[in-house]
C-alpha positions in Angstrom: -14.6 -101.2 -10.8 -16.4 -100.8 -7.5 -13.4 -98.7 -6.3 -13.8 -96.4 -9.4 -17.5 -95.9 -8.6 -16.7 -95.2 -4.9 -14.1 -92.6 -5.9 -16.5 -90.9 -8.3 -19.2 -90.8 -5.6 -16.7 -89.3 -3.1 -15.7 -86.7 -5.7 -19.3 -85.7 -6.4 -20.2 -85.5 -2.7 -17.0 -83.4 -2.0 -17.9 -81.1 -5.0 -21.3 -80.5 -3.6 -20.2 -79.9 -0.1 -17.3 -77.6 -1.1 -19.4 -75.4 -3.5 -17.2 -76.9 -6.3 -19.8 -76.0 -8.9 -19.7 -72.4 -7.7 -16.0 -72.3 -8.2 -16.4 -73.8 -11.7 -18.4 -70.7 -12.6 -15.5 -68.5 -11.9 -12.7 -70.7 -13.4 -12.9 -71.7 -17.0 -9.7 -73.7 -17.0 -10.9 -75.8 -13.9 -14.0 -76.5 -15.9 -12.1 -77.8 -18.9 -9.9 -80.0 -16.6 -13.0 -81.5 -15.0 -14.5 -82.3 -18.4 -11.3 -84.1 -19.5 -11.2 -86.1 -16.2 -14.8 -87.2 -16.7 -14.1 -88.4 -20.2 -10.8 -90.1 -19.2 -12.3 -92.3 -16.4 -14.5 -94.5 -18.7 -11.8 -94.6 -21.3 -9.2 -95.9 -18.9 -11.7 -98.4 -17.5 -12.3 -99.7 -21.1 -8.6 -100.1 -21.7 -8.2 -102.1 -18.4 -11.0 -104.5 -19.5 -9.6 -104.9 -23.0 -6.3 -105.8 -21.4 -7.9 -108.6 -19.4 -9.5 -109.9 -22.6 -6.6 -109.6 -24.9 -3.9 -111.1 -22.6 -5.3 -114.8 -22.6 -6.1 -114.6 -26.3 -2.5 -113.4 -27.0 -1.2 -116.3 -24.9 -3.4 -118.8 -26.8 -2.4 -117.4 -30.2 1.3 -117.5 -29.3 1.1 -121.2 -28.1 -0.9 -122.2 -31.2 1.6 -120.6 -33.5 4.5 -122.3 -31.7 2.8 -125.7 -32.0 2.1 -125.2 -35.6 5.6 -124.2 -36.4 7.0 -126.9 -34.1 9.0 -124.4 -32.2 7.4 -125.0 -28.8 9.9 -125.4 -26.0 9.5 -128.7 -24.1 7.3 -131.6 -24.7 3.6 -131.3 -24.0 1.8 -134.5 -23.2 -1.7 -134.9 -24.2 -3.2 -134.7 -20.7 -1.2 -131.5 -20.0 -2.4 -130.0 -23.3 -5.9 -130.9 -22.7 -5.7 -129.5 -19.1 -4.2 -126.2 -20.4 -6.9 -126.0 -23.1 -9.6 -126.6 -20.5 -8.0 -124.1 -18.2 -7.8 -121.7 -21.1 -11.4 -122.2 -22.0 -12.4 -121.8 -18.4 -10.4 -118.6 -18.3 -12.0 -117.4 -21.5 -15.5 -118.2 -20.2 -14.7 -116.4 -17.0 -13.2 -113.5 -18.9 -16.2 -113.3 -21.2 -18.5 -113.2 -18.1 -16.4 -110.5 -16.5 -16.3 -108.7 -19.8 -20.1 -108.8 -20.0 -20.3 -107.5 -16.5 -17.7 -104.9 -17.1 -19.4 -103.7 -20.2 -22.7 -103.3 -18.2 -20.9 -101.5 -15.5 -19.0 -99.3 -18.0 -22.3 -98.5 -19.6 -23.8 -97.5 -16.3 -20.7 -95.5 -15.4 -20.7 -93.8 -18.8 -24.3 -92.9 -18.4 -23.5 -91.5 -14.9 -20.6 -89.6 -16.3 -22.7 -88.1 -19.0 -25.4 -87.2 -16.4 -22.7 -85.6 -14.2 -21.2 -83.8 -17.2 -24.7 -82.6 -18.2 -25.3 -81.3 -14.6 -22.0 -79.6 -14.5 -22.4 -78.0 -17.9 -26.0 -76.9 -17.4 -25.2 -75.4 -14.0 -22.6 -73.1 -15.4 -23.3 -69.4 -15.7 -20.5 -69.3 -18.3 -21.4 -70.1 -21.9 -20.5 -73.7 -23.2 -20.6 -74.4 -26.9 -19.7 -77.3 -29.2 -19.6 -76.8 -32.9 -18.4 -78.2 -36.2 -15.4 -76.6 -37.9 -17.7 -74.3 -39.8 -19.0 -73.1 -36.4 -22.4 -74.9 -36.9 -23.6 -75.4 -33.3 -24.1 -79.0 -32.1 -24.5 -78.2 -28.4 -25.1 -75.1 -26.2 -25.8 -74.9 -22.5 -28.8 -73.1 -20.9 -26.7 -70.0 -20.1 -25.9 -69.4 -23.7 -29.4 -70.1 -24.9 -30.8 -67.6 -22.4 -28.3 -65.0 -23.6 -29.3 -65.5 -27.2 -33.0 -65.6 -26.3 -33.5 -68.9 -28.1 -34.4 -72.5 -27.0 -31.8 -75.2 -27.5 -33.5 -76.8 -30.6 -33.5 -73.3 -32.2 -29.8 -72.8 -31.5 -28.7 -76.3 -32.8 -27.8 -76.0 -36.4 -27.0 -72.2 -36.3 -23.5 -70.9 -36.9 -22.2 -69.0 -34.0 -20.2 -66.7 -36.3 -23.6 -65.2 -37.2 -23.9 -63.8 -33.7 -20.5 -61.9 -33.8 -20.6 -58.3 -34.9 -19.0 -57.5 -38.3 -16.0 -55.6 -36.8 -14.8 -58.7 -34.8 -15.6 -61.4 -37.4 -12.4 -61.3 -39.4 -10.3 -61.7 -36.2 -12.3 -64.8 -35.1 -12.0 -66.4 -38.6 -8.3 -65.8 -38.6 -7.9 -67.5 -35.2 -10.0 -70.5 -36.3 -7.9 -70.8 -39.5 -4.8 -70.9 -37.3 -5.9 -73.9 -35.2 -3.5 -76.9 -35.5 -2.9 -80.1 -33.4 0.2 -78.3 -32.1 -1.7 -75.1 -31.3 -5.2 -76.3 -30.7 -6.5 -73.5 -28.5 -7.1 -69.7 -28.8 -8.6 -67.0 -26.7 -10.5 -64.0 -28.0 -12.9 -61.3 -26.9 -15.6 -60.1 -29.2 -18.9 -58.2 -29.3 -21.9 -60.3 -30.0 -25.6 -59.9 -30.7 -28.0 -61.1 -28.0 -31.7 -61.3 -27.2 -33.7 -58.2 -27.9 -30.9 -56.7 -30.2 -28.7 -56.0 -27.2 -25.0 -56.1 -27.8 -22.7 -57.8 -25.3 -19.1 -58.7 -24.8 -17.9 -62.3 -24.4 -14.4 -63.8 -23.7 -14.1 -67.2 -25.3 -11.6 -70.0 -24.7 -11.9 -72.3 -27.7 -10.1 -75.6 -28.3 -10.0 -77.5 -31.6 -10.5 -81.4 -31.6 -8.5 -83.2 -34.3 -8.7 -86.8 -35.7 -5.7 -89.1 -36.3 -5.1 -87.4 -39.6 -4.8 -84.0 -38.0 -8.1 -82.8 -39.4 -10.2 -80.4 -37.4 -13.5 -82.2 -36.5 -14.9 -80.1 -33.7 -14.5 -76.8 -31.8 -15.3 -76.8 -28.1 -15.7 -73.3 -26.5 -16.3 -71.9 -23.1 -17.3 -68.2 -22.9 -17.7 -65.7 -20.1 -20.0 -62.6 -20.3 -17.7 -59.6 -19.7 -20.2 -56.9 -20.8 -20.3 -55.4 -17.3 -16.5 -55.5 -17.1 -16.2 -53.7 -20.5 -18.7 -51.1 -19.5 -16.7 -50.5 -16.3 -13.5 -50.3 -18.3 -15.2 -47.8 -20.7 -16.4 -45.7 -17.8 -13.0 -45.8 -16.2 -11.3 -44.7 -19.4 -13.8 -41.9 -19.8 -13.3 -40.9 -16.2 -9.5 -41.0 -16.7 -9.8 -39.1 -19.9 -12.0 -36.5 -18.2 -9.7 -36.1 -15.2 -6.7 -35.9 -17.6 -8.4 -33.3 -19.7 -9.2 -31.2 -16.6 -5.6 -31.6 -15.4 -4.2 -30.6 -18.8 -6.7 -27.7 -19.2 -6.2 -26.2 -15.8 -4.2 -22.9 -15.9 -2.3 -24.0 -12.8 0.7 -26.3 -12.8 -0.4 -29.7 -11.4 2.2 -32.3 -10.3 2.5 -35.5 -8.2 5.6 -35.9 -6.1 6.8 -39.4 -5.0 8.4 -39.1 -1.6 9.8 -42.6 -1.8 11.5 -42.1 -5.2 12.1 -38.4 -4.3 11.0 -37.3 -7.8 8.1 -35.8 -9.7 6.2 -38.6 -11.4 3.6 -36.4 -13.1 3.3 -32.8 -14.4 0.6 -31.4 -16.6 1.2 -29.3 -19.7 1.2 -26.1 -17.8 4.8 -26.8 -16.7 5.8 -26.0 -20.3 3.8 -22.8 -20.3 5.2 -21.7 -16.9 8.8 -22.9 -17.1 9.4 -24.0 -20.7 10.2 -27.6 -19.6 8.2 -30.6 -20.9 6.7 -33.0 -18.4 9.2 -35.6 -19.6 12.1 -33.3 -18.8 10.8 -32.7 -15.3 10.4 -36.4 -14.8 13.9 -37.2 -16.1 15.5 -34.8 -13.6 14.3 -37.2 -10.9 15.8 -36.5 -7.4 17.9 -33.7 -8.7 14.9 -31.6 -9.8 15.1 -29.1 -7.0 18.9 -28.8 -7.1 18.7 -28.1 -10.8 16.0 -25.5 -11.1 15.5 -24.0 -7.6 17.1 -20.8 -6.4 20.0 -21.5 -4.0 18.6 -19.1 -1.5 15.2 -20.9 -1.5 16.5 -24.5 -1.7 16.8 -25.0 2.1 13.2 -23.9 2.6 12.0 -26.2 -0.2 13.8 -29.2 1.3 12.5 -28.4 4.7 8.9 -28.2 3.2 9.4 -31.6 1.6 10.4 -33.0 5.0 7.4 -31.3 6.7 5.1 -33.1 4.2 5.7 -36.2 6.3 3.8 -34.5 9.1 0.8 -33.6 6.9 -2.6 -34.9 7.9 -5.0 -35.9 5.2 -6.7 -32.8 3.7 -4.1 -30.5 5.2 -2.4 -28.1 2.8 1.2 -27.0 2.9 2.1 -23.7 1.1 5.4 -22.3 0.1 6.7 -19.5 -2.2 10.0 -20.0 -4.0 11.9 -19.2 -7.2 12.8 -21.6 -10.0 14.9 -21.1 -13.1 12.9 -21.7 -16.4 14.2 -23.1 -19.6 15.2 -19.5 -20.7 17.4 -19.2 -17.6 15.1 -16.7 -16.0 13.9 -16.8 -12.4 10.2 -17.3 -11.9 8.3 -17.1 -8.6 5.9 -20.0 -7.8 3.3 -20.5 -5.1 2.9 -24.2 -4.4 0.1 -25.9 -2.4 0.6 -29.6 -1.5 -1.6 -32.2 0.1 -1.4 -35.9 0.8 -2.4 -37.9 -2.3 -1.6 -41.5 -1.4 -0.1 -43.4 1.5 1.5 -46.9 1.8 -0.2 -49.8 3.5 1.6 -48.9 6.7 0.3 -45.3 6.5 3.6 -43.8 5.4 3.4 -40.8 3.1 3.9 -42.0 -0.5 2.8 -39.2 -2.9 1.6 -35.6 -2.6 -0.5 -33.8 -5.1 0.4 -30.2 -5.7 -0.6 -27.1 -7.6 1.7 -24.3 -8.4 0.8 -20.7 -9.6 3.1 -18.3 -11.3 3.3 -15.3 -8.9 6.2 -13.7 -10.6 4.3 -10.5 -11.5 2.9 -10.2 -8.0 6.4 -10.7 -6.5 7.9 -8.2 -9.0 5.2 -5.7 -8.1 5.9 -6.2 -4.4 9.7 -5.8 -4.9 9.1 -2.7 -7.1 6.7 -1.4 -4.5 9.3 -1.9 -1.8 11.9 -0.1 -4.0 9.5 2.8 -4.4 8.9 3.0 -0.7 12.6 3.0 0.0 13.1 5.6 -2.7 10.4 7.8 -1.4 11.7 7.4 2.1 15.1 8.5 1.0 13.7 11.5 -0.8 11.5 12.5 2.1 14.4 12.2 4.6 16.8 14.3 2.5 14.4 17.1 1.4 15.5 20.3 3.2 11.8 21.2 3.8 9.7 19.6 6.6 7.5 16.7 5.4 4.8 15.2 7.7 2.0 12.7 7.2 -1.2 12.6 9.4 -4.0 10.0 9.7 -7.1 11.5 8.0 -9.4 10.3 10.8 -7.5 11.0 13.9 -5.1 13.7 12.6 -2.3 12.0 14.5 1.2 12.2 13.1 2.3 9.0 11.1 5.5 10.3 9.6 8.1 13.1 10.0 11.4 13.6 8.2 14.7 14.9 9.5 14.1 18.5 8.4 10.9 18.4 10.4 12.7 17.2 13.5 15.2 20.0 13.1 12.5 22.6 12.6 10.0 21.8 15.4 12.7 20.5 17.9 11.1 17.1 18.5 12.4 13.7 17.4 10.3 11.5 15.2 9.7 9.1 18.1 8.4 12.0 20.2 6.0 13.1 17.4 4.6 9.9 15.9 1.2 8.9 17.3 0.5 12.4 18.8 -1.8 15.2 17.6 -1.3 18.9 17.5 -2.7 19.5 20.9 0.1 17.4 22.4 2.8 19.3 20.6 1.7 23.0 20.3 -0.2 25.6 22.3 -3.9 25.1 22.2 -4.7 28.1 20.1 -2.2 27.2 17.4 -3.3 23.5 17.6 -6.9 24.4 17.0 -5.9 26.5 14.0 -3.8 23.6 12.5 -6.6 21.1 13.0 -9.2 23.5 11.4 -6.9 24.0 8.4 -6.3 20.2 8.1 -10.1 19.4 8.2 -10.8 22.0 5.5 -8.2 20.4 3.3 -9.5 16.9 3.8 -13.1 18.1 3.3 -12.2 19.9 0.0 -10.1 17.0 -1.3 -7.8 19.6 -3.0 -4.3 20.8 -2.4 -4.1 23.9 -0.3 -1.3 26.4 -0.4 -0.7 28.4 2.8 1.8 31.2 2.1 2.4 32.0 5.8 1.8 29.7 8.7 3.1 30.6 12.2 4.4 27.7 14.4 5.7 27.7 17.9 8.9 25.5 18.1 10.3 24.2 21.3 13.9 25.4 20.7 13.8 28.4 18.3 10.6 30.1 19.3 8.2 31.4 16.6 8.9 30.4 13.0 7.1 31.3 9.8 6.4 28.5 7.3 5.2 28.3 3.7 3.1 25.1 3.7 1.3 23.0 1.2 -1.2 20.4 2.4 -2.3 17.5 0.2 -5.1 15.0 0.9 -4.2 11.4 -0.1 -7.3 9.4 -1.0 -8.0 5.7 -1.8 -9.6 4.3 -4.9 -13.1 5.3 -3.7 -12.1 9.0 -3.2 -12.1 8.7 0.6 -9.2 10.6 2.2 -6.9 8.3 4.1 -3.9 10.6 4.9 -2.9 14.2 5.0 0.5 15.1 3.5 2.2 18.3 4.5 5.3 20.1 3.0 6.6 23.2 4.9 9.5 25.5 4.1 10.9 27.8 6.8 10.8 31.3 5.3 11.5 33.1 8.5 15.1 34.1 7.6 14.0 35.1 4.1 11.3 37.4 5.3 13.8 39.0 7.7 16.3 39.5 4.9 13.6 41.2 2.8 12.8 43.6 5.6 16.4 44.5 6.1 16.9 45.1 2.4 13.9 47.4 2.3 15.3 49.4 5.2 18.8 49.7 3.7 17.3 50.8 0.4 15.9 53.8 2.1 19.3 55.0 3.3 21.7 53.9 0.5 21.1 55.9 -2.7 22.1 54.5 -6.1 23.8 56.4 -9.0 22.1 59.3 -10.6 23.8 60.0 -13.9 24.0 61.4 -17.4 25.4 59.0 -20.0 26.2 60.3 -23.5 27.1 58.7 -26.8 29.0 61.1 -29.0 28.4 61.2 -32.8 31.8 59.3 -33.2 30.4 56.4 -31.0 32.5 57.1 -27.9 30.9 57.2 -24.4 31.3 59.3 -21.3 29.5 60.4 -18.1 28.8 64.2 -18.2 27.5 63.7 -14.7 27.5 60.9 -12.0 26.7 61.1 -8.4 29.0 59.8 -5.6 27.1 56.5 -5.6 29.1 55.5 -8.7 32.0 54.7 -6.4 30.0 51.9 -4.8 28.4 50.7 -8.1 31.4 50.7 -10.3 34.3 51.4 -8.0 35.3 54.6 -9.9 35.0 58.3 -9.2 32.8 60.6 -11.1 35.9 62.4 -12.4 37.4 59.2 -13.9 34.5 58.7 -16.2 33.6 62.3 -17.0 35.4 62.3 -20.4 35.7 58.6 -21.0 33.3 55.8 -19.9 35.9 53.1 -20.6 36.6 52.4 -16.9 32.9 51.5 -16.4 32.9 49.1 -19.3 36.1 47.6 -18.0 34.4 46.5 -14.8 31.4 44.9 -16.4 31.2 41.1 -16.2 32.6 39.6 -19.4 29.4 37.7 -20.0 27.3 40.8 -19.6 29.3 43.2 -21.8 27.8 42.1 -25.2 24.3 42.4 -23.8 24.8 45.8 -22.2 26.4 47.2 -25.4 23.6 45.8 -27.6 20.9 47.2 -25.3 22.5 50.7 -25.4 22.7 50.8 -29.2 19.1 49.6 -29.5 17.9 52.3 -27.1 19.9 54.9 -29.1 18.6 53.8 -32.4 14.9 53.6 -31.4 15.0 56.2 -28.6 13.3 53.6 -26.3 13.9 53.6 -22.5 16.9 51.7 -21.5 16.3 49.0 -18.8 18.9 46.4 -18.0 20.2 44.2 -15.2 23.8 43.1 -15.3 26.8 42.2 -13.1 29.8 44.3 -12.2 33.1 42.8 -11.2 35.5 44.4 -8.7 39.2 44.1 -8.4 38.9 42.3 -5.0 36.7 39.6 -6.7 33.4 40.9 -5.6 30.5 40.7 -8.1 27.4 42.7 -7.7 24.1 42.9 -9.6 23.0 46.4 -10.7 19.8 47.6 -12.4 20.1 50.6 -14.8 17.3 52.4 -16.4 17.3 55.7 -18.3 15.4 57.7 -20.9 17.3 58.6 -24.1 17.2 61.9 -26.0 18.7 62.8 -29.4 21.1 65.8 -29.4 21.5 68.3 -32.2 24.9 67.1 -33.1 23.6 63.6 -33.6 24.7 62.3 -30.3 22.4 60.6 -27.8 22.2 61.4 -24.0 20.5 59.3 -21.3 19.2 60.5 -18.0 18.9 57.7 -15.5 19.5 55.9 -12.3 21.6 52.8 -11.4 21.2 50.9 -8.2 22.7 47.8 -6.6 20.2 44.9 -6.8 22.6 42.2 -5.5 20.4 41.5 -2.4 17.3 41.3 -4.5 19.0 38.9 -6.9 20.1 36.8 -4.1 16.5 36.8 -2.7 15.2 35.8 -6.1 17.8 33.2 -6.4 16.9 31.8 -3.0 13.2 32.0 -3.8 13.7 30.3 -7.2 15.8 27.6 -5.6 13.2 27.2 -2.8 10.4 27.1 -5.4 12.4 24.7 -7.5 13.0 22.5 -4.5 9.3 22.6 -3.6 8.2 22.0 -7.1 10.7 19.2 -7.6 9.6 17.6 -4.3 6.0 18.0 -5.2 6.5 16.6 -8.7 8.5 13.7 -7.2 5.9 13.0 -4.7 3.1 13.3 -7.3 5.0 10.8 -9.6 5.6 8.5 -6.7 2.0 8.8 -5.6 0.9 7.9 -9.1 3.2 4.9 -9.2 2.1 4.0 -5.7 -1.6 4.2 -6.7 -0.9 2.1 -9.8 0.8 -0.6 -7.8 -1.8 -0.4 -5.0 -4.5 -0.8 -7.6 -2.7 -3.8 -9.1 -2.0 -5.3 -5.6 -5.6 -4.6 -4.7 -6.8 -6.6 -7.7 -4.6 -9.5 -6.6 -5.9 -9.5 -3.0 -9.6 -8.9 -4.0 -9.8 -12.1 -6.1 -10.5 -15.5 -4.6 -7.6 -17.8 -5.5 -9.8 -20.8 -6.3 -12.9 -19.5 -8.0 -11.4 -16.3 -9.6 -14.4 -14.3 -8.4 -14.4 -11.6 -5.8 -13.4 -12.7 -2.3 -14.9 -11.8 1.1 -12.6 -8.7 1.5 -13.8 -7.3 -1.8 -17.4 -8.0 -0.9 -17.1 -6.1 2.4 -15.5 -3.1 0.8 -18.0 -3.0 -2.1 -21.2 -3.3 0.0 -20.1 -0.4 2.2 -19.4 1.7 -0.9 -22.7 0.9 -2.5 -24.5 1.4 0.8 -23.2 5.0 1.1 -23.8 5.7 -2.5 -27.4 4.4 -2.6 -28.3 6.0 0.7 -27.9 9.4 -1.0 -29.9 8.3 -4.0 -32.6 6.5 -1.9 -32.8 3.5 -4.3 -32.9 -0.2 -3.1 -30.1 -2.6 -2.9 -30.6 -6.4 -2.8 -28.4 -9.2 -1.6 -28.6 -12.9 -2.4 -26.8 -15.4 -0.1 -26.6 -19.0 -1.3 -24.6 -22.1 -0.7 -24.3 -25.6 -2.2 -26.6 -28.1 -0.6 -24.9 -31.0 1.2 -21.5 -29.9 0.0 -19.7 -31.8 2.7 -21.3 -35.0 1.5 -20.1 -34.1 -2.0 -16.5 -33.7 -0.8 -16.7 -37.0 1.2 -18.1 -38.8 -1.9 -16.0 -37.3 -4.7 -12.9 -35.9 -2.9 -11.7 -32.3 -2.4 -10.2 -31.9 -5.9 -13.7 -32.5 -7.4 -15.2 -30.3 -4.7 -12.9 -27.5 -5.8 -13.9 -28.0 -9.4 -17.5 -27.9 -8.3 -17.0 -24.6 -6.5 -15.3 -23.1 -9.6 -18.1 -24.1 -11.9 -20.9 -22.9 -9.6 -19.0 -19.6 -9.1 -18.6 -19.0 -12.8 -22.2 -19.9 -13.5 -23.5 -17.5 -10.9 -21.3 -14.7 -12.2 -22.7 -15.2 -15.7 -26.3 -15.1 -14.3 -25.6 -11.8 -12.5 -24.2 -10.1 -15.5 -24.7 -6.3 -15.0 -21.5 -4.3 -14.6 -22.6 -3.1 -11.1 -23.5 -6.6 -9.9 -20.9 -8.4 -7.7 -20.6 -12.2 -7.2 -18.3 -13.1 -4.3 -17.2 -16.1 -2.5 -18.4 -15.5 1.1 -16.7 -18.5 2.6 -16.4 -22.2 2.0 -19.3 -23.2 -0.3 -21.3 -20.0 0.5 -21.6 -17.2 -2.1 -23.0 -13.7 -2.0 -24.5 -11.8 -5.0 -24.7 -8.0 -4.5 -27.3 -6.3 -6.7 -27.2 -2.4 -6.5 -30.3 -0.5 -7.6 -32.4 -3.8 -7.5 -35.7 -4.4 -5.8 -37.0 -7.7 -4.5 -38.7 -8.6 -7.8 -35.4 -8.1 -9.7 -33.5 -10.0 -7.1 -35.9 -13.0 -7.4 -35.4 -13.0 -11.2 -31.6 -13.1 -10.7 -32.0 -15.9 -8.1 -34.0 -17.9 -10.5 -31.4 -17.4 -13.3 -28.7 -18.6 -10.9 -30.8 -21.7 -9.9 -31.3 -22.5 -13.6 -27.6 -22.0 -14.4 -26.6 -24.4 -11.6 -29.2 -26.9 -12.8 -27.9 -26.8 -16.3 -24.4 -27.6 -15.0 -25.9 -31.1 -14.1 -23.1 -31.8 -11.7 -23.7 -35.3 -10.3 -24.2 -35.5 -6.5 -25.1 -39.1 -5.6 -24.5 -38.4 -1.9 -27.2 -35.7 -1.8 -30.5 -36.7 -0.2 -32.3 -33.9 -2.1 -31.4 -34.6 -5.8 -29.0 -36.6 -7.9 -27.2 -33.5 -8.8 -25.8 -30.3 -7.3 -28.5 -27.9 -5.9 -28.4 -24.7 -4.0 -30.4 -22.9 -1.3 -30.8 -19.1 -1.5 -31.8 -16.3 0.8 -32.8 -12.9 -0.6 -32.8 -9.6 1.3 -33.7 -6.1 0.0 -33.2 -2.7 1.8 -33.3 1.0 1.1 -29.9 2.2 2.5 -29.9 5.0 5.0 -27.8 6.4 7.7 -30.0 4.8 10.3 -29.3 1.3 8.9 -26.0 -0.4 8.3 -25.0 -2.8 5.6 -24.7 -5.6 8.2 -28.5 -5.5 8.5 -28.9 -6.5 4.9 -26.3 -9.3 5.3 -28.1 -10.6 8.4 -31.5 -10.6 6.6 -30.3 -12.5 3.5 -28.5 -15.0 5.8 -31.7 -15.4 7.8 -33.6 -16.1 4.6 -30.9 -18.6 3.5 -31.3 -20.4 6.8 -35.0 -20.6 6.3 -34.6 -22.0 2.8 -32.4 -24.8 4.3 -34.9 -25.4 7.0 -37.7 -25.8 4.5 -35.8 -28.6 2.7 -33.2 -26.8 0.6 -33.1 -26.5 -3.2 -35.2 -23.3 -3.1 -35.0 -19.6 -2.4 -36.7 -17.6 0.5 -37.2 -13.8 0.6 -36.7 -12.1 3.9 -39.8 -10.6 5.5 -40.6 -9.1 8.9 -42.6 -12.2 9.7 -39.4 -14.2 9.1 -37.6 -12.0 11.6 -40.4 -12.7 14.1 -40.1 -16.4 13.6 -36.4 -16.2 14.1 -36.8 -14.2 17.4 -39.3 -16.8 18.7 -37.0 -19.7 17.9 
């Protein structure tokens, strides 16, 4: 027994030195094992003592029975029997003495075991509970009593089922009802009522104690308070649900690519909107995803980009544009941005997080724009008239077609980048530049019927020119388009025709229609030979030879006009063609005045002349005009389409890709436009510059995805706060924003600034890493100016930025209005 006590002492000493009790607090099963060992030690000791007592008695009983039955082996003499009985009595006396000593030691050991058990139980932070089968409490440790807010005497006699919330009660009752000697243990988690009406969560390990008849006589339970764990799990589920809702609600396609499995392991619902595939279908494609849906021409670039991801540094973004085939077998353009999401323990790239935007419309617009440019270039190059384009500011040549090269005698390479002074005589160059400036100033198309130009190979040429100013969306002229037709030869032809007309007479004639309807020429001059190819004598009695040489298409019209003139006695005026035997066809113009004769006939006195040259001139002029009009219409249509696509493209490049508000480029253009406009009206313009306080800390604390979401929410809140149509909210860079307020004084700007501050505050975006506040705050700088030609828009930007810097210097989370005193402080610093 001394050895048992020594072993127990060693165990207790070791437990204290090794923080064994601390480990018991964290291990329910170890605590149960220790309790069982503590109860087994006195039980085994009792069994050992009982064996020492029972063995001599058993031997004595066996011997007595043998003697009584006469079955004893061997003969026992009286002295031997007496000696054995004495020895037996001595053994029994000694055994009784040892039994008495053993019982005393066992009592002491049991008392020590109980004390050790009590210390162990009371030192536990876990809950320890013993109860009857109906859950009436017979024992509870201090930890449980403190949780219930009751003293031990108040707890004893209560039923622990009364502390379980109603929703979990049935589950516990069912598990108690299922306790059997074969399955004496169950584990459950339930919500319970504690001190002060607080609800907590406990995980219980309960074991049923059964008697020899298999009846449940006691329930022993050990419980652990898991309220903090449950709250953490709840917050984690809420965070996961929040993140998942953001991922599912975002208009961009989000995905996670596993570089070890070489497959997409996650895609949000936008993949179905973009491509028509479900996230499960994308995941099922596995490593063959890109081979299945990517355009063959883009596949090598995509695989190279995936390989390049291995070189990505944390926070670095890889962009790529490529085509994929959607579920309707149509090609869609995507713009993907990928960054490192997770790495293995060795630092190897594991997963990348990516976003993809559908840029099909933008790409189609770019392709269509390129087609239009190619189409326009083809038209420009093949138009027979000279077409040139000049820069509106420098008036240097930017474009010249082939007809222009042929006309002026210079190649395109020799002309581009030069002005008129470098190509033409100074007098003519000054005249061209003056005309160009007048066109740009008026903003209207100018038609110049005759423009003299000195070419380097054909001397003086006369041009018919149209000059057209090409303006941007704000109405500012950017280019000057010119279309010139060389009319030198045409003018010379007209002069020659006029000279010939003076020397070549037409036909002077008398033409008569007899009462019977026949025709003849009572008189015709010699010019009839050239007009009709007949002599005056041939048609003196019969005009048939003349009708025979009329163009078949013209005969009905000539005959009808003659009869109408005869019937109404109206002057006859008609242009028609005459065909000669040698194949020549000429145009003639006849006009005459009719008179009725006494016999009922009608006679005309008139003149016929050859108008072939004039007709050819008209034809050439018509064709030239048609070409010019066609070219102008084509260019106007192309210009309209180009403006439409430029406007669409401008919208794409003026919007910040993340926040969907105006970007820095849009801001720069807009502030210059408003500055010019308001300088004429002499009304104020205000600018608010603000940025997010301690935003780097926010990114470090919550990560860049949360940082991007924060920027989006702040940008949209600011845009709602500055709600006038003329107001502009733009992302100036990083976490810095600019709010442009045309026709707004300082007082109005302060009102808008306060609205923005209030809107950001209402967002209540948590910022635990901020030394200023527990949520996102902003610092603002306000500047106001009256635009003028003496000042530039950069002055206003500088003043607002200076005020923003002062707001940060004063502690952030406030606005500062620029003043001249502030300018002075900045100069001194």
